[in-house]
N, C-alpha and C positions, 0 to 999 in steps of 0.2 A: 110392926117393922121387921121383927125376926121371922115371922111367918112368910112374908113375901121374899126375904132373902133365901130361906131354905127351899121354897118352891122354885125359885129361879135356878138355884144350883142343882136341885134334884132333877129337874127336867132335862138338864144337859149333862148328867153324870154318865159315865161310860156304861154302867150297868143298865140304866134305863134305856139308853140309846140302843144298846146291843140287843136287849130283849125285844125291841120293836123290829129288829132286822134278822133275828136268828133263823126263822123259818125260810125266808127268802135266801139267806146265805147257804143254808143246807141244800136247797133245791138247785142253786147254781153249782155248788161243789159236786152234787150228785150227777148233774147233767154232764160233767166232765169225766168222772171216774166210774159211774154206773155201779157203785158198790157202796152200800150203806155205811160200813165201818170206815172205809177210806174217806168218804164224804164227811163223816163226823170228825175224823182226825184232821182233815183239811180245815174245817171250820174252827176246831179247837186251836190249831196252830195259828190261824188268821186272827182269832180273838186275842191270843197271847201277844202276837206282834202288834195288833192294834192297841191293846192296853198299854204296852210299853211305849208306843209312839203317840198316844192320845194327846199328850201335852203339846205336841208339835202342830196339831190341827188348829189352825187359826180361826176358822169359822165353823161352828158346830152345825150349821145348816147343810154343810157338805158331808156330814158324817156318813150318810147312806152310800154315796158314791165312793167315798174314801175307803170304807170298810169292804165294799163290794170289790173294789180294785185289789185289795189285799187278798181276798178270797180267790179271785181269779188268778192272781200271780202264784198263790200257794198251790192251787189246783194244777196249773201248768208246770210248776216245779215238781210236783208229785208225779205227774205223767212222765216227765223227762227222766226222773229217777227210776221209774218202774216200767220202762218202755216195752220190755219183753214179756210182761205179764198180761194174760188175756183173762178178762172177767166175764162171768156168765151171770146174767141177770136172772134171779130166781123166779121173777114174775112170769117169764116166758114158759116156765115149766109147770105153771099152775094148771091143774086139770079143769078148774072152773071156767076157764076161758072158752066161751061159746060164741063170741062175736068174731067170726073169722075175718070179716071185712076190716074191722078195727085193728085186729092183730096184723093183718097184711100191711095196712097203711102204716102202722106204728113201726113194723119191722123195716119197711122201706125208708121211712124217715130216719130211723135210728142208724141204719146203715149209711145213708147219705151224710148224716150229721157226723158220724165217726170218720168219714173220709175228708172232712174239712180241716183246714189248718187251724191251730189253736186261736189265732187272731180272728179268723172268720167265725168260729164258734162263739167267741167272746162277743163280737158285734151282734150276732143273731140273738144270743141270750139276753144281752142288755136291752136291745131294741124291742124284741117281740115277746120275750118271756118275762122280763122284769119291767118293761114298759117305760124305759128311759127315753127321753127325747134326744134328737141328734145333738143339740147344744150340750146337754148333760153328758152324753157319751164322749163328745169332743173334749169337754173339760176333764172328765174322768181319765181318759186315755192320753190327755195332753197332746192332742192333734187338732189340726184345723177342721172345721165342720165340713168343708169340701172334700177333704181326704176321707172322713168318716162316711160321707154319702157315697163316694165312688167305691170304697171298699165294701160297704154294705150292698151296693148294687151288684158288684162282682160276686159276692157270696150268694146272693139270691139267684143270680143267673146260673151259677154252678148248681145250686139245689134244684132249680127248675129243669136244667138239662138232664140231671141224674134221674129225676122223677118222671120225665115225659115218657109216654108210651109204656107205662108199667114199670119203669125203673129197671135196674140191672138184675134184680132178683128173678124177674119173670120174663125177661127178654123184651124185644121191641114190639111184640104183638099185643102186649097188654094182657089184662085178665078180664074175666066177666064180672069182677067185683067192682 
């Protein structure tokens, strides 16, 4: 009897739940700030906020979407506070990069992604990076599914326009890559 009680409470403890999410949360935070230390700070801040509010979460099955939303809000708050700071991703300086094609595509995607509004970034990250469904995103952002679909469509259209014909980096003629 005691064993089953402890198993039940253990599998829904904050520590166990957060361990399952921590890598995903870091990736989401990093995609916003493009800086390892800031991403770690954002995740830490979100975990503290989540821990303090964990008792308010009624259904533990929504923990993943709930804590993801806290990370997203923390990342957006961080960006607002440090709007004038420009980060340089150290990976772009690595001399080992020999795949020029991949680098060019990544640079174009990163540039386009940086031009999106925070809400558009959030939708794209949740849908295509984290793999959430439209209903899950709607629940997480507390918006109707139709709104999520139309906002997602507008964000994808904007990305497509920016990347067509070689993107802004290389002009409208495109590249040989």
